[in-house]
C-alpha positions, 0 to 999 in steps of 0.5 A, spaced: 649 441 170 651 436 176 654 429 175 652 424 180 652 417 182 645 413 182 645 406 184 652 406 181 650 409 175 653 415 172 647 420 172 647 427 169 642 432 173 640 439 169 637 443 174 633 448 171 625 450 172 621 446 167 614 447 169 613 441 173 615 437 167 621 432 168 625 430 162 628 423 163 633 419 158 636 412 159 642 412 155 646 406 153 653 406 150 652 402 143 659 405 140 662 397 140 655 395 136 657 398 129 656 391 126 648 391 129 647 399 127 641 397 122 638 392 127 639 398 133 635 403 128 629 398 127 629 396 135 628 404 136 622 403 132 619 397 135 620 399 142 613 401 145 609 399 139 609 391 140 606 387 146 610 387 153 610 381 158 604 385 162 601 389 157 598 389 150 601 394 145 594 398 145 594 397 153 601 400 153 599 405 148 594 407 153 598 407 159 603 412 156 598 417 153 595 417 160 601 417 164 607 421 160 608 426 154 610 420 150 616 414 151 620 414 145 627 411 143 633 414 138 640 413 136 644 419 137 651 420 135 656 424 140 662 427 136 668 428 140 673 434 140 679 430 139 677 428 132 672 425 127 673 418 129 672 419 136 665 419 138 660 415 142 654 412 139 648 412 144 641 408 144 637 413 148 630 411 151 627 418 153 620 420 156 617 427 159 612 426 165 609 431 170 613 430 177 607 427 180 607 421 175 615 420 175 615 413 178 610 411 173 614 413 167 620 409 170 616 403 171 613 404 164 620 405 161 623 399 165 617 395 162 619 396 155 626 395 156 626 389 160 619 385 157 618 387 150 616 381 146 618 380 139 614 374 137 608 378 133 610 377 126 604 381 123 605 387 128 613 387 126 611 386 119 607 392 119 612 396 123 617 395 118 612 397 112 611 403 115 618 405 117 620 404 109 614 408 107 616 414 112 624 413 110 622 414 103 618 420 104 624 423 108 629 422 103 624 425 097 623 431 102 630 432 104 634 429 098 640 433 099 641 432 106 640 425 105 645 425 099 651 429 104 650 424 109 651 418 105 657 421 102 660 422 109 659 415 111 665 413 106 669 417 110 667 418 117 666 412 122 660 416 126 657 418 119 657 411 117 654 409 124 648 414 123 647 412 115 646 404 117 642 406 123 637 411 120 640 413 113 640 410 106 644 404 109 638 403 114 633 404 108 636 399 104 636 394 110 629 395 111 627 395 104 630 388 104 627 385 110 620 388 107 621 384 101 624 378 104 620 378 111 618 371 111 625 368 110 628 373 115 623 373 120 626 368 125 633 371 124 630 378 125 626 376 132 632 372 135 637 378 133 632 383 136 631 379 142 638 378 143 640 385 142 635 387 148 638 382 153 646 385 152 644 392 151 639 394 157 644 392 162 647 397 168 654 397 166 652 400 159 647 405 162 647 413 164 641 417 166 640 424 164 635 428 168 632 435 167 628 438 172 628 441 179 632 439 185 626 436 188 624 432 182 631 429 182 630 427 189 623 423 187 627 420 181 632 417 186 
């Protein structure tokens, strides 16, 4: 592994053979946004599934399927060996792509991060309802693990962040929005848009690139 600087941005290069496929993460530090953890969880679900400035949702989906192996977002918690309360929460947008399509994949990720539009209330409600259903299925199939994570949230800040952004706490948040969507939709759209503006900034960003040296040179 090599730590580099790309346009002043910390970049981790994992140099290895990947059969001409690059694995790329745009990783943003959200450790100080614990009070917005539930909204960050929702944002990770919304990105790539609504319209952007230059693409409709269906057009964007087609572009991602044609040029990449998928683009998705997730929140990951990295605990430190220094102690349970020393952790980093990162909002990560990731993709995998053939080396020859790397430039197009970066353009699509930039489009999703910079130009996503939150105005389609019908689409937002569909995503929220689908998320609620998936969360219910996950809790039913993995009840023990969900219960343990929920219990740990009372004792650990990192587990609390994880619970609020993807566990029982997040389910409660999604269920409330689903139930009271008409009353909360205006506030919801504003908060999601504001988070995008403050989150996707160079000072929060770290690149994580897995692929050959030649592929990394193309990425540069």
